[in-house]
C-alpha positions as CSV (number, residue, x, y, z in Angstrom):
1,M,145.6,18.8,-31.8
2,N,147.4,15.7,-32.5
3,T,146.5,12.2,-31.2
4,N,148.9,12.3,-28.3
5,Q,147.4,15.6,-27.0
6,I,143.9,14.2,-27.3
7,L,144.8,11.0,-25.5
8,S,146.5,13.1,-22.7
9,T,143.4,15.3,-22.3
10,L,141.1,12.3,-22.2
11,R,143.3,10.6,-19.6
12,K,143.3,13.7,-17.4
13,Q,139.5,13.9,-17.7
14,K,139.1,10.2,-16.8
15,K,141.4,10.6,-13.8
16,K,139.3,13.6,-12.6
17,I,136.0,11.7,-13.1
18,D,137.4,8.7,-11.3
19,G,138.2,10.9,-8.3
20,E,134.7,12.4,-8.3
21,R,133.2,8.9,-8.6
22,E,135.3,7.7,-5.6
23,R,134.1,10.7,-3.5
24,L,130.5,10.0,-4.4
25,H,130.9,6.3,-3.5
26,H,132.3,7.2,-0.1
27,A,129.4,9.7,0.5
28,I,126.8,7.0,-0.5
29,V,128.4,4.5,1.8
30,A,128.4,7.0,4.7
31,F,124.7,7.8,4.1
32,E,123.8,4.1,3.9
33,K,125.5,3.4,7.2
34,L,123.6,6.3,8.8
35,A,120.3,5.2,7.3
36,G,120.9,1.6,8.4
37,K,121.7,2.6,11.9
38,A,118.6,4.7,12.1
39,I,116.4,1.8,10.9
40,E,118.1,-0.7,13.1
41,A,117.6,1.5,16.2
42,G,113.8,1.3,16.1
43,K,113.6,-2.3,15.0
44,K,113.9,-5.5,17.0
45,K,115.4,-8.5,15.3
46,Y,112.9,-11.2,14.7
47,R,113.9,-14.7,15.7
48,M,112.0,-17.7,14.5
49,S,111.4,-20.5,17.1
50,R,112.8,-24.0,16.5
51,S,109.3,-25.4,16.2
52,A,108.3,-22.8,13.6
53,K,111.5,-23.7,11.5
54,K,110.6,-27.4,11.9
55,N,107.1,-26.8,10.7
56,I,108.2,-24.8,7.7
57,A,110.8,-27.4,6.8
58,A,108.2,-30.2,7.1
59,G,105.8,-28.3,4.9
60,Q,108.4,-27.7,2.2
61,K,109.4,-31.4,2.2
62,K,105.8,-32.3,1.8
63,R,105.4,-29.8,-1.2
64,W,108.5,-31.2,-2.9
65,A,107.4,-34.8,-2.4
66,K,104.0,-33.9,-4.0
67,F,105.8,-32.1,-6.9
68,R,108.1,-35.0,-7.5
69,A,105.2,-37.5,-7.4
70,N,103.2,-35.5,-10.0
71,K,106.4,-35.2,-12.1
72,D,107.0,-39.0,-12.0
73,A,103.3,-39.7,-12.8
74,K,103.4,-37.6,-15.9
75,A,106.6,-39.2,-17.2
């Protein structure tokens, strides 16, 4: 076999593999959609109240303030 024949064969194999890869990708996406719908069907979406969000934000601000105070004290 010469170089051109080898390259031609390799390109054909690559094209075949790319096609198989594409089919597998579509199959995976389809199964993920089915699995996602099955999970979503039995699960309610959790919504956090405004007051809970406010409390979490206040706590995080407090933690950052403490961290920065310690950082400045060390420097």
